[in-house]
VEXZA-196798 format. One record per atom (N, C-alpha, C): chain; atom name; residue in one letter; x, y, z; residue number from 1. Coordinates in pm, whole numbers, plus 50000, padded with zeros to 5 digits. Layout:
// VEXZA-196798
lolum, padren, vexnu, xx, yy, zz, guvo
A, CA, A, X, Y, Z, NUM;
...
//
This chain:
// VEXZA-196798
lolum, padren, vexnu, xx, yy, zz, guvo
A, N, M, 17188, 14107, 14720, 1;
A, CA, M, 17131, 14296, 14763, 1;
A, C, M, 17070, 14243, 14941, 1;
A, N, A, 17066, 14380, 15007, 2;
A, CA, A, 17082, 14376, 15151, 2;
A, C, A, 16874, 14405, 15155, 2;
A, N, K, 16851, 14405, 15262, 3;
A, CA, K, 16712, 14408, 15249, 3;
A, C, K, 16683, 14582, 15277, 3;
A, N, E, 16629, 14575, 15235, 4;
A, CA, E, 16662, 14773, 15270, 4;
A, C, E, 16581, 14759, 15391, 4;
A, N, S, 16516, 14683, 15500, 5;
A, CA, S, 16546, 14763, 15710, 5;
A, C, S, 16728, 14755, 15729, 5;
A, N, M, 16785, 14688, 15673, 6;
A, CA, M, 16930, 14594, 15702, 6;
A, C, M, 16982, 14769, 15666, 6;
A, N, K, 16949, 14761, 15539, 7;
A, CA, K, 16974, 14945, 15479, 7;
A, C, K, 16994, 15135, 15521, 7;
A, N, A, 16816, 15116, 15590, 8;
A, CA, A, 16789, 15170, 15654, 8;
A, C, A, 16847, 15133, 15868, 8;
A, N, R, 16871, 15060, 15871, 9;
A, CA, R, 16929, 15002, 15989, 9;
A, C, R, 17017, 15152, 16077, 9;
A, N, E, 17158, 15096, 15895, 10;
A, CA, E, 17258, 15153, 15868, 10;
A, C, E, 17198, 15316, 15883, 10;
A, N, R, 17198, 15360, 15786, 11;
A, CA, R, 17110, 15561, 15794, 11;
A, C, R, 17124, 15553, 15930, 11;
A, N, K, 16993, 15503, 16010, 12;
A, CA, K, 16994, 15540, 16139, 12;
A, C, K, 17061, 15555, 16231, 12;
A, N, R, 17089, 15467, 16266, 13;
A, CA, R, 17198, 15483, 16303, 13;
A, C, R, 17393, 15559, 16338, 13;
A, N, Q, 17379, 15580, 16155, 14;
A, CA, Q, 17532, 15712, 16068, 14;
A, C, Q, 17405, 15842, 16119, 14;
A, N, R, 17280, 15831, 16127, 15;
A, CA, R, 17254, 15950, 16222, 15;
A, C, R, 17229, 16026, 16338, 15;
A, N, L, 17290, 15907, 16409, 16;
A, CA, L, 17295, 15888, 16509, 16;
A, C, L, 17370, 15957, 16588, 16;
A, N, V, 17504, 15912, 16501, 17;
A, CA, V, 17704, 15907, 16539, 17;
A, C, V, 17620, 16052, 16512, 17;
A, N, D, 17617, 16092, 16445, 18;
A, CA, D, 17622, 16205, 16357, 18;
A, C, D, 17570, 16335, 16490, 18;
A, N, T, 17472, 16238, 16529, 19;
A, CA, T, 17405, 16374, 16611, 19;
A, C, T, 17441, 16400, 16736, 19;
A, N, Y, 17515, 16281, 16775, 20;
A, CA, Y, 17558, 16294, 16914, 20;
A, C, Y, 17735, 16257, 16914, 20;
A, N, S, 17762, 16324, 16817, 21;
A, CA, S, 17924, 16381, 16774, 21;
A, C, S, 18001, 16401, 16870, 21;
A, N, A, 17914, 16590, 16889, 22;
A, CA, A, 17977, 16618, 16975, 22;
A, C, A, 17992, 16594, 17107, 22;
A, N, K, 17861, 16591, 17170, 23;
A, CA, K, 17842, 16547, 17254, 23;
A, C, K, 17946, 16439, 17349, 23;
A, N, R, 17976, 16374, 17283, 24;
A, CA, R, 17971, 16184, 17349, 24;
A, C, R, 18169, 16289, 17354, 24;
A, N, S, 18192, 16373, 17239, 25;
A, CA, S, 18376, 16424, 17251, 25;
A, C, S, 18345, 16475, 17389, 25;
A, N, E, 18317, 16601, 17404, 26;
A, CA, E, 18282, 16670, 17620, 26;
A, C, E, 18315, 16585, 17687, 26;
A, N, L, 18172, 16495, 17644, 27;
A, CA, L, 18151, 16438, 17796, 27;
A, C, L, 18322, 16266, 17782, 27;
A, N, K, 18398, 16283, 17696, 28;
A, CA, K, 18462, 16209, 17677, 28;
A, C, K, 18612, 16271, 17792, 28;
A, N, A, 18663, 16412, 17634, 29;
A, CA, A, 18731, 16510, 17765, 29;
A, C, A, 18724, 16519, 17907, 29;
A, N, A, 18584, 16517, 17957, 30;
A, CA, A, 18606, 16557, 18094, 30;
A, C, A, 18569, 16407, 18161, 30;
A, N, G, 18567, 16295, 18110, 31;
A, CA, G, 18594, 16198, 18238, 31;
A, C, G, 18473, 16090, 18250, 31;
A, N, D, 18359, 16186, 18217, 32;
A, CA, D, 18236, 16213, 18204, 32;
A, C, D, 18098, 15995, 18134, 32;
A, N, Y, 18248, 15894, 18215, 33;
A, CA, Y, 18180, 15838, 18149, 33;
A, C, Y, 18029, 15771, 18209, 33;
A, N, L, 17955, 15787, 18305, 34;
A, CA, L, 17781, 15799, 18314, 34;
A, C, L, 17722, 15862, 18268, 34;
A, N, G, 17842, 15964, 18217, 35;
A, CA, G, 17760, 16090, 18121, 35;
A, C, G, 17720, 15987, 17941, 35;
A, N, L, 17822, 15883, 17929, 36;
A, CA, L, 17838, 15801, 17817, 36;
A, C, L, 17776, 15696, 17824, 36;
A, N, Q, 17767, 15627, 17919, 37;
A, CA, Q, 17612, 15487, 17895, 37;
A, C, Q, 17483, 15580, 17903, 37;
A, N, K, 17467, 15707, 17907, 38;
A, CA, K, 17343, 15740, 17920, 38;
A, C, K, 17285, 15797, 17795, 38;
A, N, L, 17392, 15768, 17677, 39;
A, CA, L, 17390, 15816, 17518, 39;
A, C, L, 17325, 15659, 17514, 39;
A, N, P, 17214, 15701, 17360, 40;
A, CA, P, 17138, 15527, 17298, 40;
A, C, P, 17255, 15446, 17272, 40;
A, N, K, 17281, 15392, 17259, 41;
A, CA, K, 17360, 15317, 17191, 41;
A, C, K, 17400, 15289, 17035, 41;
A, N, N, 17247, 15272, 16994, 42;
A, CA, N, 17360, 15285, 16871, 42;
A, C, N, 17431, 15475, 16819, 42;
A, N, A, 17461, 15555, 16915, 43;
A, CA, A, 17517, 15675, 16904, 43;
A, C, A, 17707, 15608, 16858, 43;
A, N, S, 17687, 15496, 16912, 44;
A, CA, S, 17937, 15493, 16921, 44;
A, C, S, 17944, 15469, 16779, 44;
A, N, P, 18024, 15491, 16718, 45;
A, CA, P, 18088, 15546, 16602, 45;
A, C, P, 18143, 15328, 16637, 45;
A, N, V, 18144, 15290, 16711, 46;
A, CA, V, 18212, 15175, 16638, 46;
A, C, V, 18111, 15041, 16638, 46;
A, N, R, 17994, 15073, 16662, 47;
A, CA, R, 17866, 14961, 16587, 47;
A, C, R, 17810, 15048, 16449, 47;
A, N, L, 17892, 15144, 16392, 48;
A, CA, L, 17880, 15100, 16279, 48;
A, C, L, 17881, 15025, 16121, 48;
A, N, H, 17903, 14975, 16009, 49;
A, CA, H, 17946, 14921, 15965, 49;
A, C, H, 17902, 14970, 15846, 49;
A, N, N, 18086, 14927, 15792, 50;
A, CA, N, 18093, 14965, 15583, 50;
A, C, N, 17938, 14871, 15566, 50;
A, N, R, 17874, 14963, 15457, 51;
A, CA, R, 17802, 14826, 15363, 51;
A, C, R, 17820, 14933, 15179, 51;
A, N, C, 17852, 14867, 15130, 52;
A, CA, C, 17829, 14879, 14939, 52;
A, C, C, 17699, 15009, 14958, 52;
A, N, K, 17783, 15148, 14874, 53;
A, CA, K, 17657, 15201, 14899, 53;
A, C, K, 17495, 15208, 14728, 53;
A, N, L, 17589, 15125, 14685, 54;
A, CA, L, 17436, 15039, 14538, 54;
A, C, L, 17393, 14948, 14599, 54;
A, N, T, 17477, 14809, 14649, 55;
A, CA, T, 17402, 14682, 14683, 55;
A, C, T, 17369, 14693, 14897, 55;
A, N, G, 17408, 14739, 14904, 56;
A, CA, G, 17450, 14701, 15071, 56;
A, C, G, 17504, 14581, 15095, 56;
A, N, R, 17577, 14523, 15060, 57;
A, CA, R, 17676, 14403, 15080, 57;
A, C, R, 17778, 14472, 15201, 57;
A, N, P, 17710, 14417, 15307, 58;
A, CA, P, 17820, 14457, 15447, 58;
A, C, P, 17995, 14366, 15453, 58;
A, N, K, 18018, 14304, 15335, 59;
A, CA, K, 18091, 14169, 15325, 59;
A, C, K, 18215, 14232, 15201, 59;
A, N, G, 18330, 14253, 15170, 60;
A, CA, G, 18408, 14277, 15075, 60;
A, C, G, 18340, 14470, 14989, 60;
A, N, Y, 18428, 14492, 15113, 61;
A, CA, Y, 18379, 14664, 15102, 61;
A, C, Y, 18499, 14738, 15076, 61;
A, N, M, 18555, 14825, 15024, 62;
A, CA, M, 18615, 14909, 14924, 62;
A, C, M, 18604, 15051, 14931, 62;
A, N, R, 18709, 15078, 15083, 63;
A, CA, R, 18706, 15213, 15109, 63;
A, C, R, 18714, 15285, 15103, 63;
A, N, Q, 18773, 15310, 14949, 64;
A, CA, Q, 18803, 15421, 14839, 64;
A, C, Q, 18729, 15445, 14732, 64;
A, N, F, 18674, 15327, 14752, 65;
A, CA, F, 18537, 15393, 14641, 65;
A, C, F, 18382, 15392, 14705, 65;
A, N, G, 18385, 15321, 14859, 66;
A, CA, G, 18259, 15252, 14883, 66;
A, C, G, 18187, 15154, 14806, 66;
A, N, I, 18191, 15109, 14718, 67;
A, CA, I, 18161, 14998, 14729, 67;
A, C, I, 18194, 14870, 14721, 67;
A, N, S, 18078, 14734, 14707, 68;
A, CA, S, 18172, 14658, 14785, 68;
A, C, S, 18242, 14594, 14628, 68;
A, N, R, 18398, 14524, 14660, 69;
A, CA, R, 18467, 14429, 14549, 69;
A, C, R, 18415, 14360, 14420, 69;
A, N, I, 18227, 14299, 14401, 70;
A, CA, I, 18211, 14263, 14293, 70;
A, C, I, 18147, 14419, 14270, 70;
A, N, D, 18051, 14507, 14266, 71;
A, CA, D, 18088, 14593, 14214, 71;
A, C, D, 18119, 14661, 14131, 71;
A, N, F, 18241, 14696, 14249, 72;
A, CA, F, 18359, 14716, 14195, 72;
A, C, F, 18417, 14718, 14054, 72;
A, N, R, 18375, 14538, 14063, 73;
A, CA, R, 18471, 14475, 13976, 73;
A, C, R, 18386, 14488, 13809, 73;
A, N, N, 18319, 14495, 13821, 74;
A, CA, N, 18203, 14466, 13674, 74;
A, C, N, 18202, 14631, 13676, 74;
A, N, M, 18235, 14783, 13744, 75;
A, CA, M, 18203, 14904, 13732, 75;
A, C, M, 18351, 14894, 13601, 75;
A, N, A, 18434, 14882, 13675, 76;
A, CA, A, 18574, 14873, 13613, 76;
A, C, A, 18575, 14805, 13500, 76;
A, N, L, 18549, 14703, 13425, 77;
A, CA, L, 18523, 14646, 13354, 77;
A, C, L, 18459, 14684, 13228, 77;
A, N, N, 18428, 14743, 13243, 78;
A, CA, N, 18284, 14804, 13251, 78;
A, C, N, 18299, 14939, 13151, 78;
A, N, G, 18398, 14966, 13235, 79;
A, CA, G, 18460, 15136, 13222, 79;
A, C, G, 18398, 15281, 13294, 79;
A, N, L, 18379, 15267, 13368, 80;
A, CA, L, 18287, 15265, 13489, 80;
A, C, L, 18312, 15384, 13572, 80;
A, N, I, 18437, 15412, 13616, 81;
A, CA, I, 18579, 15428, 13732, 81;
A, C, I, 18687, 15491, 13591, 81;
A, N, P, 18696, 15592, 13652, 82;
A, CA, P, 18752, 15685, 13549, 82;
A, C, P, 18929, 15604, 13592, 82;
A, N, G, 19010, 15560, 13544, 83;
A, CA, G, 19164, 15580, 13633, 83;
A, C, G, 19223, 15490, 13647, 83;
A, N, V, 19067, 15314, 13618, 84;
A, CA, V, 19070, 15187, 13668, 84;
A, C, V, 19088, 15136, 13560, 84;
A, N, K, 19184, 14985, 13564, 85;
A, CA, K, 19192, 14850, 13428, 85;
A, C, K, 19188, 14809, 13472, 85;
A, N, K, 19194, 14660, 13419, 86;
A, CA, K, 19214, 14630, 13499, 86;
A, C, K, 19350, 14467, 13380, 86;
A, N, A, 19409, 14499, 13550, 87;
A, CA, A, 19585, 14487, 13471, 87;
A, C, A, 19609, 14331, 13472, 87;
A, N, S, 19699, 14334, 13325, 88;
A, CA, S, 19750, 14236, 13223, 88;
A, C, S, 19877, 14193, 13214, 88;
A, N, W, 19970, 14102, 13203, 89;
A, CA, W, 20140, 14086, 13221, 89;
A, C, W, 20153, 14005, 13170, 89;
//
């Protein structure tokens, strides 16, 4: 499990990105790069990192489900994800 501080930092970054998204798009359309530089660094969507919603794991993230590969496998084996079953051939 990731530390709570890391998960909280990602949530804070996401809030900043949501807050400044309209302003960023206006400044980009106007070509005002000095204005963009004055915005907070964490307001840039590039600084976001995908994390597992359950554990906060930063690696092995599956976008379609929003969880890490490990949690996905456990949930799929337990039948908690509808329509997903272990392959066998």
